[in-house]
N, C-alpha and C positions, 0 to 999 in steps of 0.2 A: 359635651359628647363625649364616647367613650370609646376607644378604638383597643381592641385586642390584638393580642400579642400571642401568636400562635407559638413561640419559640419558650414560651412562660409557662410554664404547667403547673395550674393552681394543687395543691397538695390538701386533701381534706380528711381529717378523722374524726371517724364514729366513735361515743361514747358510748356503752350501754349500763346503766343504772342496774345493776342487779338485784336491788333491795326493792325495787317499782316493779321489773319485770316479770309476768305471769308465766310466760312460756310459751304463749299462743301462736308466736311463728307467724303470725301476719306480717312483718318485717321480712321477714326472708321470703316467703310469696311474693309480696308486691315488687320488692327487689327482683328478683327472676322475671316477673312479667313485665316488670313498665321500669325499672332500673338499670343499673348495670352490671349485676349479675356477681354480687361481691358478699352476699351475705348468706352465708349457711346454718343449718343446726350443728349444736356440737351435742356433747356425749355428756353435757353439766346438767343435770337439773335444777330446775326453781323449788320455791317451796312448796307451791303447787303441784309439783310434778312433771311440768311442761319442762320443754328443754330450750335452753339460750342460746341468743344467736352468736356466732363470732363472724369476725371480717375474714373471707378469704378471698385476698386480691386488694386493688387499690380502688378504693371509693373515687366515684366520678363526682362526686358533691349533687347529684339531683336532689338528695334529699325527700325522696319518697318513704323512706323507712320511718323520718322524723315527723313525716305526714300523717303517715297511718298508724302510728303505733297508740294504743287505744290506753297505755296506762303512761305516757311522755317519759317512757322508761329511755328513750334514744335521743342524741344530740348529736348533730354533723358541724363540725368545726372548723373554719378555714386555716 
């Protein structure tokens, strides 16, 4: 049995492999619709001309961006 301790907040780290990311921004869309609204598009471009996502706040750890990324370029670590 697991008991959650509300005073202990988990920290999550979002890692984006820029060499795999095509810049479709699906992760940004999913994060804003289903997640914690912490990913946004940056000014940095991928080789295909898309925009790379960046973290804009503290990740909640829902892993929606990781699940929906078609290129598997996002990893969420605890």
